[in-house]
C-alpha positions as CSV (number, residue, x, y, z in Angstrom):
1,M,-24.6,7.1,-5.6
2,L,-22.3,9.3,-3.6
3,F,-20.4,7.9,-0.7
4,K,-19.6,10.7,1.6
5,R,-18.7,9.4,5.0
6,E,-15.6,7.5,5.9
7,L,-16.5,4.6,8.1
8,F,-13.2,2.7,8.4
9,L,-9.6,2.8,7.4
10,T,-6.9,0.2,7.8
11,Y,-3.7,-1.2,6.4
12,D,-4.9,-4.7,7.2
13,S,-6.7,-6.6,4.4
14,I,-8.1,-9.1,6.9
15,A,-9.7,-6.3,9.0
16,L,-11.1,-4.9,5.8
17,Q,-12.7,-8.2,5.0
18,N,-14.2,-8.5,8.5
19,V,-15.7,-5.0,8.2
20,T,-17.1,-5.5,4.7
21,R,-18.6,-8.9,5.7
22,K,-20.4,-7.3,8.6
23,I,-21.8,-4.4,6.6
24,D,-22.7,-6.7,3.7
25,R,-24.8,-8.8,6.1
26,A,-26.6,-5.7,7.2
27,N,-27.3,-4.8,3.5
28,I,-25.5,-1.5,3.7
29,R,-24.0,-0.2,0.5
30,Y,-20.4,0.8,0.7
31,E,-17.4,1.8,-1.4
32,I,-13.8,0.8,-0.9
33,R,-10.9,3.0,-2.0
34,S,-7.2,2.4,-1.6
35,S,-4.0,4.3,-1.6
36,D,-0.7,2.7,-2.3
37,F,2.2,4.0,-0.2
38,G,4.7,1.5,-1.6
39,R,7.9,1.7,-3.5
40,S,6.4,3.8,-6.3
41,N,6.3,6.8,-3.9
42,R,9.9,6.4,-2.8
43,G,13.2,6.6,-4.6
44,S,14.2,3.1,-5.8
45,G,17.8,2.4,-5.2
46,L,19.8,-0.7,-4.6
47,L,18.3,-1.3,-1.2
48,G,14.7,-0.6,-2.5
49,S,12.3,-1.6,0.3
50,L,14.8,-2.8,2.9
51,G,13.3,-2.3,6.3
52,E,9.9,-1.3,4.9
53,N,6.9,-3.1,6.3
54,M,5.3,-4.4,3.1
55,S,2.1,-5.3,5.0
56,Q,1.5,-1.6,5.6
57,K,1.9,-0.2,2.2
58,I,-1.7,0.0,1.1
59,M,-4.3,2.0,3.0
60,Y,-7.9,0.9,2.6
61,Y,-10.8,3.3,3.1
62,V,-14.4,2.2,3.5
63,Y,-17.1,4.8,2.7
64,V,-20.9,4.7,3.3
65,R,-23.7,7.1,2.6
66,N,-24.3,9.7,5.2
67,K,-27.7,8.3,6.0
68,D,-26.3,4.8,6.7
69,Y,-23.3,5.9,8.8
70,D,-24.8,5.6,12.3
71,F,-26.3,2.1,11.5
72,A,-23.1,0.9,9.9
73,K,-21.0,2.1,12.8
74,S,-23.3,0.2,15.2
75,V,-23.0,-2.9,13.1
76,M,-19.2,-2.7,13.2
77,D,-19.2,-2.1,17.0
78,G,-21.5,-5.0,17.5
79,T,-24.3,-3.0,19.2
80,V,-27.0,-4.0,16.7
81,P,-29.1,-7.1,17.5
82,E,-28.1,-10.2,15.5
83,K,-31.4,-10.2,13.4
84,F,-30.3,-6.9,11.8
85,E,-26.8,-8.1,10.9
């Protein structure tokens, strides 16, 4: 299955869990991709990651199918009745 529409992106793994929990309950298929912007992308010297916010080094992307995007967005926003979540 091809996931084509980006639903959500965050640096926060807790926010990612909250979003995936909601769309799981709505039986929406999704895919998570991540990009690491940590030390491997920077020169490593004696100071390494001094001053770097380590909680913001991985970006998480959540993708859904085009046909599920509107429903998934409404589930995330809380505008869908509870029985559908």
